[in-house]
C-alpha positions as CSV (number, residue, x, y, z in Angstrom):
1,M,14.8,6.5,14.1
2,A,15.3,9.1,10.9
3,D,19.0,8.2,11.2
4,A,18.6,4.4,11.1
5,L,16.3,4.8,8.3
6,Q,18.8,6.8,6.2
7,S,22.1,5.4,6.9
8,D,21.8,1.9,8.6
9,A,23.7,-0.9,6.7
10,D,20.9,-3.7,7.6
11,A,17.7,-3.4,5.3
12,L,15.7,-5.1,8.4
13,V,16.4,-2.3,10.5
14,R,15.7,0.6,7.9
15,R,12.4,-1.0,7.2
16,M,11.6,-1.3,11.2
17,A,12.7,2.4,11.4
18,L,10.2,3.0,8.5
19,Q,7.4,1.4,10.4
20,E,8.3,3.0,13.8
21,L,8.4,6.7,12.2
22,L,5.2,6.2,10.5
23,Q,3.5,5.7,13.8
24,L,4.7,8.5,15.4
25,K,2.3,11.5,15.4
26,E,5.3,14.1,14.9
27,T,6.3,12.6,11.8
28,D,6.1,14.2,8.3
29,P,4.8,11.0,6.4
30,P,5.6,12.4,2.9
31,S,9.4,13.0,3.6
32,V,9.8,9.8,5.5
33,L,7.9,8.0,2.6
34,Q,10.3,9.7,0.0
35,T,13.3,8.6,1.8
36,A,12.1,5.1,2.0
37,L,11.2,5.1,-1.9
38,D,15.1,6.0,-2.4
39,D,16.1,3.1,-0.4
40,S,18.2,0.4,-2.4
41,A,16.3,-2.6,-0.7
42,Y,13.3,-3.6,-2.3
43,M,11.6,-4.5,1.2
44,V,11.7,-1.0,2.3
45,R,10.3,0.4,-0.7
46,A,7.4,-2.0,-0.6
47,T,6.7,-1.4,3.2
48,A,6.2,2.4,2.2
49,V,4.3,1.6,-0.7
50,Q,1.8,-0.6,1.3
51,W,1.5,1.8,3.9
52,M,0.6,4.5,1.5
53,A,-1.8,2.1,-0.1
54,E,-3.9,1.9,3.3
55,Q,-4.0,5.6,3.5
56,R,-7.4,6.3,1.6
57,P,-8.4,8.9,0.7
58,Y,-4.9,9.8,-1.1
59,T,-3.6,13.1,-0.4
60,P,-2.0,14.6,-3.5
61,Q,1.4,14.0,-2.0
62,I,0.6,10.4,-1.5
63,T,-0.9,10.1,-5.0
64,A,2.5,11.4,-6.2
65,L,4.7,9.2,-4.5
66,L,2.4,6.3,-5.6
67,K,3.1,7.4,-9.3
68,K,6.7,7.5,-8.5
69,A,6.7,4.0,-7.2
70,Q,4.7,2.6,-10.2
71,Q,8.2,3.1,-12.1
72,D,10.2,1.2,-9.5
73,S,12.7,-1.3,-10.8
74,S,11.3,-3.9,-8.5
75,T,8.4,-5.5,-10.2
76,Y,6.5,-6.4,-6.4
77,V,7.0,-2.6,-5.7
78,S,5.5,-1.2,-8.6
79,Q,2.8,-3.9,-8.7
80,L,1.5,-2.7,-5.3
81,A,1.5,0.9,-6.3
82,S,-0.3,0.3,-9.7
83,N,-3.0,-1.8,-7.6
84,A,-3.2,1.2,-5.1
85,L,-4.0,3.6,-7.7
86,W,-6.2,1.3,-9.8
87,P,-9.8,3.0,-9.4
88,F,-12.0,0.0,-10.6
89,H,-11.8,-2.0,-7.4
90,K,-15.0,-3.7,-6.7
91,D,-16.1,-6.0,-3.8
92,G,-16.6,-9.5,-4.5
93,I,-20.0,-10.9,-4.3
94,S,-21.1,-14.4,-5.6
95,L,-24.0,-14.5,-8.1
96,R,-26.5,-16.3,-6.0
97,D,-26.5,-13.4,-3.3
98,T,-27.0,-10.7,-6.2
99,P,-30.7,-9.5,-5.9
100,A,-31.0,-9.6,-9.7
101,F,-30.6,-13.4,-9.5
102,K,-32.8,-14.0,-6.7
103,D,-36.2,-14.4,-8.9
104,H,-37.6,-17.1,-7.1
105,Q,-37.6,-19.0,-3.9
106,M,-35.8,-22.4,-3.6
107,D,-36.9,-24.8,-1.2
108,V,-34.7,-27.7,-0.4
109,A,-36.6,-30.8,0.6
110,Q,-34.8,-33.1,3.3
């Protein structure tokens, strides 16, 4: 698998090798992800960034790799990394479900 990630000519094969390597318990994720971020195909780099974005809380190695990915030549990859590192995510809630806006009871007559 590691050989396929590093040297296969097909980007889809490299992407699948990355996904399989990240599922193995004996894999060292930071080294595999570093190899993936150096890949020429943006889809391999994007897959690596998407995997890292799901790993919360981030380890220092993952944070460093995400910061590196922010400087990627592909805007898609750099946007994924920037979104992953953006600290101000908030769960959306509608105003009518906010307790501060429930100041009186509404009854709907039928």
